[in-house]
C-alpha positions in Angstrom: 0.0 0.0 0.0 1.4 3.4 -1.0 2.0 6.2 1.4 -0.8 8.2 -0.3 -3.3 5.3 0.2 -2.3 5.0 3.9 -2.8 8.7 4.3 -6.3 8.5 2.7 -7.2 5.5 4.9 -6.1 7.4 8.0 -8.2 10.4 6.8 -11.2 8.1 6.4 -10.6 6.7 10.0 -10.4 10.2 11.4 -13.6 11.2 9.6 -15.3 8.1 10.9 -14.3 9.0 14.5 -15.6 12.5 13.9 -18.9 11.0 12.6 -19.2 8.9 15.8 -18.7 12.0 17.9 -21.3 14.0 15.9 -23.8 11.1 16.2 -23.4 11.3 20.0 -23.7 15.1 19.9 -26.9 14.8 17.8 -28.4 12.3 20.3 -27.6 14.7 23.1 -29.3 17.6 21.2 -32.3 15.4 20.5 -32.6 14.6 24.2 -32.4 18.3 25.0 -35.0 19.2 22.5 -37.3 16.5 23.9 -36.8 17.9 27.5 -37.4 21.4 26.3 -40.7 20.4 24.6 -41.8 18.6 27.8 -41.0 21.7 29.8 -43.0 23.9 27.4 -46.0 21.6 27.7 -45.7 21.7 31.5 -45.6 25.5 31.5 -48.5 25.7 29.1 -50.5 23.5 31.4 -49.7 25.6 34.4 -50.7 28.8 32.5 -54.0 27.2 31.4 -54.9 26.3 35.0 -54.1 29.8 36.2 -56.2 31.3 33.5 -59.1 29.0 34.3 -58.8 29.9 38.0 -59.1 33.6 37.0 -62.4 32.9 35.2 -64.0 30.9 38.0 -65.9 32.0 41.1 -65.4 30.8 44.6 -67.1 27.4 45.0 -66.9 26.4 41.3 -65.6 22.9 40.7 -62.7 22.5 38.2 -60.5 19.7 37.1 -56.9 20.4 38.0 -54.1 18.5 36.2 -51.6 16.9 38.7 -49.3 15.4 36.0 -49.1 12.2 34.0 -52.5 12.9 32.4 -54.2 12.7 35.8 -56.7 15.3 37.0 -58.3 15.9 40.4 -61.7 17.6 40.9 -61.3 20.7 43.1 -63.4 23.5 44.4 -62.2 27.0 43.7 -61.4 29.1 46.7 -60.3 32.7 46.6 -57.1 32.6 44.6 -55.3 35.9 44.7 -51.8 34.5 45.0 -49.9 31.4 43.9 -46.5 30.0 44.7 -44.0 30.0 41.9 -41.0 27.8 42.1 -37.8 29.7 41.5 -35.4 26.8 42.0 -35.0 23.4 43.6 -35.7 24.7 47.1 -37.2 28.2 46.6 -40.6 29.5 45.7 -42.1 33.0 45.8 -45.6 34.2 46.2 -47.0 36.0 43.2 -50.3 37.4 42.1 -52.0 35.2 39.5 -51.5 37.7 36.7 -47.8 38.1 37.6 -47.5 34.3 37.7 -49.0 34.1 34.2 -46.5 36.8 33.0 -43.7 34.9 34.6 -44.8 31.7 32.8 -45.0 33.5 29.5 -41.5 34.7 30.0 -40.3 31.2 30.7 -42.2 29.9 27.7 -40.3 32.5 25.6 -37.0 31.4 27.0 -37.8 27.7 26.4 -38.9 28.5 22.8 -35.6 30.4 22.2 -33.6 27.5 23.6 -35.6 25.0 21.5 -34.9 27.1 18.3 -31.2 27.2 19.1 -31.1 23.5 19.8 -32.9 22.7 16.5 -30.5 25.0 14.7 -27.6 23.1 16.2 -29.2 19.8 15.3 -29.5 21.0 11.7 -25.8 22.1 11.6 -24.7 18.7 13.1 -26.8 16.8 10.6 -25.4 18.8 7.8 -21.9 18.1 8.9 -22.6 14.4 9.3 -24.0 14.3 5.7 -20.8 16.0 4.4 -18.5 13.6 6.3 -20.4 10.5 5.2 -20.0 11.8 1.6 -16.3 12.3 2.2 -15.9 8.8 3.6 -17.7 7.2 0.7 -15.5 9.2 -1.8 -12.3 8.1 0.0 -13.3 4.5 0.2 -14.3 4.6 -3.5 -10.8 5.9 -4.3 -9.1 3.3 -2.2 -11.2 0.5 -3.9 -10.1 1.7 -7.3 -6.4 1.3 -6.5 
């Protein structure tokens, strides 16, 4: 095998390693996109409940989602304030309208992060396609020798 053929083979191996790395990166980005979509759904659900509470009167019965597609029947009491989680161990009391605004801001942040993640996924996929083409070309050249 000539030195040029060995160099081309090494290049194909290097590209294959990069392709493996990119596949792992794409999987991580896909997991992130899934987590962001789930978070967005959760935020939308919370916003819907708060908006429904605003429309109801004291004593009205409503179905409240508790997660996992499970709802509980509850009676509305006077709801002027709600607790909004700020972190793993911290929550703050907010007026319902302020909590809705906070959720809307969070939804905007999640949407931005989701767009960035999808853009990164597109870039990684494009790079993977390019590398796969390069590997096929190199292997074709090596077979012709």
